[in-house]
Structures are given as structure tokens and as C-alpha cells.
GUKOLLUM-598454 format. One record per residue: y, x, z of N, C-alpha, C, CB in turn; residue in three letters. Coordinates in pm, whole numbers, padded with zeros to 5 digits, always signed. Atoms other than C-alpha are relative to their C-alpha. Glycine has a CB too. Layout:
N
YXZYXZYXZYXZALA
...
***
This chain:
135
+00055+00078-00096+07264+08376-10891+00105-00047+00094-00104+00070+00067MET
-00123+00049-00081+07579+08361-10667+00074-00107-00070+00099+00115+00027ALA
-00085+00085+00087+07760+08182-10951-00078-00152+00001+00014+00073-00164THR
+00078+00148+00004+07484+07889-10963+00014-00053+00154-00185+00015-00050ASP
-00019+00061-00137+07525+07861-10576+00136-00049+00004-00025+00101+00119LYS
-00135+00040-00007+07894+07823-10605+00025-00138-00071+00085+00109-00061VAL
-00003+00130+00078+07870+07569-10877-00070-00119+00065-00064+00021-00134ARG
+00083+00109-00080+07609+07377-10673+00078-00045+00102-00134+00048+00061SER
-00086+00043-00120+07836+07371-10371+00119-00079-00026+00047+00115+00070GLU
-00105+00071+00083+08129+07260-10589-00044-00139-00026+00026+00071-00135ARG
+00032+00118+00058+07927+06987-10741-00028-00086+00121-00114+00011-00100SER
+00016+00063-00116+07823+06876-10389+00139-00044+00041-00069+00085+00098ILE
-00128+00032-00053+08181+06885-10260+00069-00110-00094+00088+00132+00013MET
-00065+00106+00087+08297+06661-10572-00061-00117+00038-00011+00020-00152LYS
+00066+00116-00036+08032+06424-10503+00035-00073+00142-00137+00035-00004THR
-00047+00058-00153+08110+06385-10130+00137-00053-00014+00004+00121+00126LEU
-00145+00042+00003+08480+06371-10207+00014-00126-00072+00091+00104-00066ARG
+00003+00119+00061+08411+06096-10469-00036-00136+00084-00090+00021-00102TYR
+00061+00101-00079+08188+05890-10249+00106-00028+00133-00156+00054+00045PHE
-00068+00023-00135+08411+05936-09918+00125-00062-00050+00028+00139+00097SER
-00132+00071+00047+08736+05842-10136-00039-00162-00019+00058+00074-00157SER
+00052+00137+00028+08533+05519-10251-00017-00084+00126-00136+00008-00071ARG
+00029+00045-00140+08427+05445-09891+00132-00039+00076-00077+00117+00080LEU
-00126+00041-00065+08777+05460-09762+00070-00109-00067+00092+00111+00010ILE
-00050+00115+00074+08906+05228-10027-00063-00115+00036-00012+00015-00137ILE
+00080+00114-00042+08629+04982-09948+00040-00038+00149-00156+00035-00012VAL
-00042+00025-00131+08716+05011-09579+00133-00062+00018-00004+00117+00069ALA
-00135+00062+00010+09078+04946-09641+00005-00133-00048+00083+00073-00083ILE
-00002+00144+00066+09015+04640-09861-00073-00095+00107-00085-00004-00157GLY
+00047+00090-00091+08780+04505-09585+00094-00014+00128-00136+00041+00035CYS
-00101+00032-00124+09053+04544-09321+00109-00090-00053+00074+00142+00067GLY
-00096+00097+00044+09287+04358-09546-00056-00148-00002+00048+00039-00137PHE
+00059+00135+00010+09046+04067-09584-00028-00045+00129-00123-00006-00081VAL
+00020+00050-00127+08965+04060-09229+00125-00039+00084-00074+00095+00067ALA
-00136+00015-00050+09326+04062-09119+00069-00125-00053+00081+00122-00034SER
-00054+00117+00080+09428+03779-09365-00028-00119+00072-00060-00012-00141ALA
+00039+00123-00073+09473+03459-09178-00073-00091-00085+00117-00072+00056PRO
+00072+00091+00062+09239+03203-09259+00075-00143+00002-00135+00000+00063ILE
-00080+00118+00018+09418+02896-09402-00105-00113-00003+00093+00006-00134GLN
+00092+00119-00011+09264+02559-09321+00041-00087-00115+00011-00080+00143ALA
-00031+00087+00095+09266+02299-09588+00105-00077+00035-00100-00072-00033ARG
-00105+00070-00052+09591+02113-09597-00014-00143+00049+00090+00003-00090SER
+00026+00137-00035+09436+01772-09551-00051-00003+00143-00100-00066-00097ALA
+00050-00025-00148+09291+01912-09209+00119+00014+00099-00089+00139+00009ASP
-00099-00034-00081+09623+02029-09069+00130-00092-00035+00022+00151-00014ASN
-00114+00031+00030+09975+01892-09048+00076+00132-00037+00054-00078+00105ALA
-00082-00111+00031+10261+02117-09169+00131-00001+00080+00027+00003-00148ARG
-00111-00011-00085+10553+02229-08946+00105+00084-00073-00041+00059+00135LEU
-00106-00074+00075+10878+02340-09106+00119-00004+00101+00037-00070-00150ILE
-00132-00002-00077+11186+02458-08877+00080+00086-00060-00007+00036+00142VAL
-00109-00069+00073+11493+02540-09044+00107+00056+00112+00073-00109-00110ASN
-00109-00039-00097+11779+02726-08877+00122-00042-00090+00000+00172+00050ARG
-00139+00049+00072+12120+02552-08964+00061+00116-00037+00105-00086+00090SER
-00076-00108+00058+12343+02758-09178+00121+00035+00085+00042-00035-00139ALA
-00113-00028-00095+12621+02730-08931-00037+00026+00139+00093-00109+00003ASP
+00041-00030-00138+12420+02828-08633+00059+00115+00060-00138+00018+00009PHE
-00079-00110-00059+12608+03137-08582-00057+00152-00047-00007-00018+00165GLY
+00066-00143+00054+12558+03512-08680-00041+00089+00110+00105+00089-00090VAL
+00058-00093-00112+12488+03659-08330-00102-00075+00093+00121+00059+00095ASN
+00114+00076-00069+12220+03403-08210-00115-00006-00084+00037-00143+00037GLU
+00128+00035+00062+11870+03371-08309-00084-00112+00072-00083+00126-00006SER
+00070+00091-00067+11630+03097-08243-00128+00018+00023+00011-00102-00050VAL
+00156-00037-00033+11305+03143-08053-00055-00140+00007-00030+00094+00153ASN
+00086+00121-00006+11053+02880-08136-00118+00019+00057-00027-00056-00121LEU
+00119+00022-00054+10767+02800-07937-00085-00116-00017+00017+00011+00110ALA
+00087+00121+00027+10471+02566-07994-00116+00007+00117-00068+00006-00165ILE
+00087+00013-00121+10293+02469-07678-00006+00122+00104-00139-00024-00049ASP
-00046-00120-00094+10469+02743-07478-00038+00145-00054-00071-00016+00147GLY
+00027-00118+00048+10360+03024-07700+00100+00023-00119-00144+00008-00035VAL
-00103-00037+00094+10641+03198-07904-00073+00020-00145+00079+00137+00052GLN
+00050-00036+00122+10562+03193-08271+00102+00035-00123-00084-00106-00033VAL
-00098-00060+00083+10899+03283-08430+00125+00023+00060+00019-00072-00110ALA
-00153-00030-00046+11255+03433-08374+00077+00002-00136+00022+00159+00088ASP
-00072+00017+00125+11456+03297-08666+00154+00039+00009-00015-00146-00044LEU
-00138-00046+00011+11754+03478-08761+00073-00066-00129-00001+00161-00010GLY
-00074+00066+00115+12015+03406-09051-00094-00013-00108+00126+00079-00049ILE
+00062+00042+00137+11859+03234-09352-00149+00010+00028+00046+00101-00133ASN
+00139-00011-00020+11515+03229-09187-00047-00133+00038-00036+00103+00102GLN
+00061+00125-00044+11277+02932-09128-00149+00037+00028+00016-00119-00112LYS
+00139-00009-00040+10934+02878-08993-00080-00107-00075-00015-00017+00155TYR
+00072+00099+00094+10666+02704-09228-00137+00050+00024+00047+00002-00166ASP
+00127-00024-00031+10306+02695-09104-00078-00131+00012-00004+00079+00120ALA
+00086+00102-00040+10005+02475-09044+00013-00022+00144-00138+00032-00036ALA
-00009+00052-00142+09997+02267-08737-00127-00083+00027+00134-00092+00024LEU
+00130+00077-00031+09663+02149-08592+00031-00145+00029-00077+00062+00124SER
-00027+00152-00037+09631+01768-08544+00003+00002+00155-00125-00111-00060PRO
-00019+00026-00158+09713+01638-08194+00147+00013+00040-00087+00109+00091GLY
-00129-00008-00046+09986+01647-07957+00034+00141+00043+00020-00096+00108LYS
-00066-00127-00014+10211+01946-07928+00141+00000+00059+00005+00060-00129HIS
-00142+00016-00049+10545+02037-07773+00052+00141-00063+00019-00018+00184VAL
-00060-00089+00048+10784+02223-07965+00135+00049+00089+00021-00045-00130LEU
-00115-00027-00096+11066+02420-07778+00077+00116-00064-00052+00039+00156SER
-00094-00103+00053+11356+02638-07870+00079+00069+00114+00101-00065-00103ILE
-00103-00074-00095+11578+02887-07678+00088+00084-00119-00088+00118+00130THR
-00089-00068+00065+11858+03091-07807-00016+00154+00047+00136-00063+00024THR
-00022-00131-00028+11879+03478-07823+00134+00048-00033-00093+00074-00061ASN
+00008-00012-00143+12095+03570-07632+00015-00137+00048+00104+00096+00062PRO
-00044+00131-00039+12099+03283-07409+00130-00028+00041-00071-00040+00092LYS
-00133+00063-00002+12394+03077-07388+00026-00063+00145+00008-00113-00118ASN
-00026+00049-00131+12572+02955-07072-00058-00156-00006+00168+00014+00037TYR
+00067+00126-00002+12415+02627-06961-00139-00058-00058+00080-00063-00048GLY
+00142+00011+00060+12082+02672-07134-00101+00056+00072-00011+00060-00125GLN
+00101-00073-00095+11857+02749-06840-00155-00029-00052+00020-00059+00164ASP
+00119+00031+00033+11573+02554-06984-00020-00034-00147-00038-00097+00080SER
+00005+00025+00141+11436+02527-07332-00003-00151-00040-00118+00070-00054PRO
+00000+00136+00060+11484+02209-07542-00141-00022-00052+00110-00015-00117ILE
+00134+00021+00043+11142+02051-07589-00005-00128-00066-00098+00007+00112GLN
+00018+00108+00104+11024+01811-07875-00144-00042+00013+00034+00051-00153ILE
+00137+00033+00025+10686+01640-07853-00020-00049-00134-00048-00095+00094PRO
+00034+00031+00142+10514+01617-08179-00154-00039+00015+00030+00133-00110VAL
+00155+00033+00014+10182+01415-08236-00042+00020-00141-00037-00153+00043ASN
+00014-00053+00132+10078+01597-08551-00121-00076-00060-00019+00160+00001ALA
+00104+00069+00077+09868+01395-08809-00034+00070-00107+00033-00127-00042GLU
+00042-00075+00121+09650+01555-09083+00078-00044-00113-00147-00017-00031PRO
-00065+00027+00114+09832+01593-09397+00152-00037-00004-00069-00095-00053GLY
-00149+00041-00011+10185+01501-09269+00080+00136+00024+00027-00113+00129LYS
-00091-00117-00021+10483+01737-09274+00095-00054+00092+00070+00058-00132THR
-00100+00020-00102+10715+01759-08982+00113+00107-00017-00066+00009+00143TYR
-00110-00075+00034+11052+01904-09043+00108-00019+00097+00043-00030-00132THR
-00119-00003-00094+11327+02006-08787+00096+00109-00043-00046+00026+00152PHE
-00095-00085+00005+11645+02178-08802+00064+00046+00138+00089-00055-00082THR
-00062-00044-00122+11785+02403-08514+00157-00017-00020-00042+00154+00035ALA
-00139+00008+00001+12137+02304-08447+00085+00014+00124+00025-00113-00051VAL
-00081-00026-00133+12423+02338-08195+00044-00161+00031+00150+00120-00025TRP
-00032+00118-00018+12456+01997-08026+00158+00016+00054-00106-00068+00092ASP
-00126-00022-00037+12777+02131-07861+00027+00156+00012+00025-00076+00126ASP
-00016-00139-00011+12914+02485-07781-00089+00069+00079+00117+00030+00043SER
+00082-00073-00111+12669+02554-07511-00139-00036-00015+00046-00036+00148GLU
+00121+00042+00006+12344+02377-07624-00059-00005-00134-00004-00114+00059ARG
+00076+00018+00127+12107+02417-07916-00108-00105+00011-00064+00130-00043ALA
+00119+00098-00010+11850+02157-08023-00058-00009-00123+00035-00139+00045SER
+00081+00026+00115+11598+02051-08283+00023-00128-00027-00140+00026+00013LEU
-00011+00152+00076+11687+01761-08507-00108-00019-00108+00152-00022-00082VAL
+00098+00030+00096+11410+01594-08701+00060-00048-00124-00093-00094+00051ALA
-00052+00045+00136+11473+01551-09076-00091-00095-00057+00017+00116-00100GLN
***
């Protein structure tokens, strides 16, 4: 009689373990789906690409902001490539660390049109000032 009770408890535990592991897997899957960015159709948005010039330097990174919100910190061999909603935007860059003479960020206005691609490269204008150059 005690053996039947032990078998019954083991069976229940196996069933609970099976369902709880499946529930965890489903929850993790739902979490990934919920956290994935929703990509709008390319025809609805513009595309923004900001490259970091190969000779930008090894000790500096480029802080890219769109409409005052930082969206990227570009190091060596990195670029920013993302959808940009239609309308007027302001791109700005600063360097990290900040260099002498660069108190305010470089700002570039962009009037994004659906389906168009806007490409810029972060370069040094001179030894103290970085800027974005349209490609």
C-alpha cells in the first residue's frame, strides 16, 4: 500500500515538473516576442545610417542623438542603421571623451521622407571638431 502511494506521488511530481517546465518555456518565448522591436514597413519610414569614419581615432567614440535622445555610442568599426519616422528631425553628435572646443553638439536637420535612406559619416573637420557629412 505504501509503495502505491509513493508511485502515485512520483507520478504527480513528474506531471507537475513536466507542465511547469513547459510553462516556463512558453513564458520565456512570450517574453522574447514581447521584447522584440516592432519593425514598421520600410515604405512607411525612412532609413538612417550613420557610419563612423575609419580614421576617426581609437580613443574617441561618437555619441549619436536623434531629436535630443541618445540612440547610439559608436566605437571603432560600428555604425547606426535604423528606421526613422517621417518628418523633421535633428541629428546631433558629440564625442566621448569631449574634445577641446566642442562645447555644443553638431546638429544636422533632416526632413525624413518615407522610403528614402539618409546616410551620414562622422568625421573630424579639424583636430578639435567632429561633424556629420552627408553621403
